[in-house]
C-alpha positions, 0 to 999 in steps of 0.5 A: 313146814312146807306143803306141796299140793296140786291146784285143780284146773277148771274144766269144760263140760259139754252139755248135750251132744253133737248132731249132724245139724250141728255140722251143717250149721257152723254157728250152731254149737253145743252149749258149753258149761264151766264146771270145777273139777273135783279137788285133788288130794293134797300131799303134805310134805313135812320139813323142819330144821332138826338137831341130832338127838343124844345117843349114848356113847358106848352105843354099839353099831347096829347091824345093817344090810343095804344096797348101794344104788351106784353099783348094786352091791350089798353092804353089811356092817361085817364088811367093815369089821377089819377097820379100827374106826367106822364113820356112818353118815346119814345124808341125802341129795336135796337137803341144803345142809348136806349140799353145803358140806358135800364137797368137804365131806368128800375131802375129809372122807378121802383123807381119813380113808387113806389113814384107815378110817372106814366110811359109809353114807346112808340115805333114809329119806322117803322116795314117796315124798322126796323122789329126788332122794330116791336110788336113781338120783343117789347113784347120780349124786355119788358119781357127780361128787365122786364119793369115795365111800359107798352111799347106801339106800335104807330099804327093804326089798319085799314083794311090795318094794317098800322102803323100810327106813329101819337102819335110821331108826336103829341108829336113832338118826333124825336128821341130815347130815348126822355123823356117827363115829364108832371105834373098834377094839380088837374083837369087840363090836363098834362102839360110839365115841362121837355123835356130833356136828361137822363144824360150826358152819351152816348154810348162810351163816358165812362161816367157813367149812373146816370140818374141825369138830369131826376131824378132831374126833377122828384124829383122836380115835385113830391115834387111840386117844380119848376124845374129850371135847364137847360134842355139839349136835349136828343141825340139818333137815329132818329125815323124811319118813314115809307118811304112814311111819310119821313119828 
């Protein structure tokens, strides 16, 4: 758990008033009294290493309607209706687990998108507690890393401009990165076939990033073969919920 707070500085309060004689006598100064400013309310930021939770295979992909900060385009689940498989990734800008994989996520996505896979990334982190994950910085991140997939913001446009985070809740996402691979048979809805890790590599565990686990699942889905390997949970930073929606 990390706590971010502001240390209240010592302030100087002038006691009395400046009279005209104060300026006539340069050594006659108003008395000074040191006082402590009132403590500023602290903002508590919760961060934890979290594992993706079990979501039943066969789970149908929830509908969504989200904006892409880079282009301003609105994306929905229906935009991917014609694809045989869909990879939904919950990521963010600042999480060290995501940063560790960013370049390889781009490589894997670019490779499989050319083979017919649809890919979309979503950031659900609260921009209240983590401004660096807000839409402006998402657009910069997408441009910097040349994301070949849309990078969407989990938000609700309303009169209060509040971020909803409802899409993450609908998917059951709890951490970044978190990967959901869906397949589609004809007109049937997208159904979950893989919900696991990218590979065994983690920041500072000295294991090479390969994308092995996720790529094996994608290969099976695109070739129409059942994926029978064990699905290890993804591990990363917890999704940063709004304080009033803390779970």
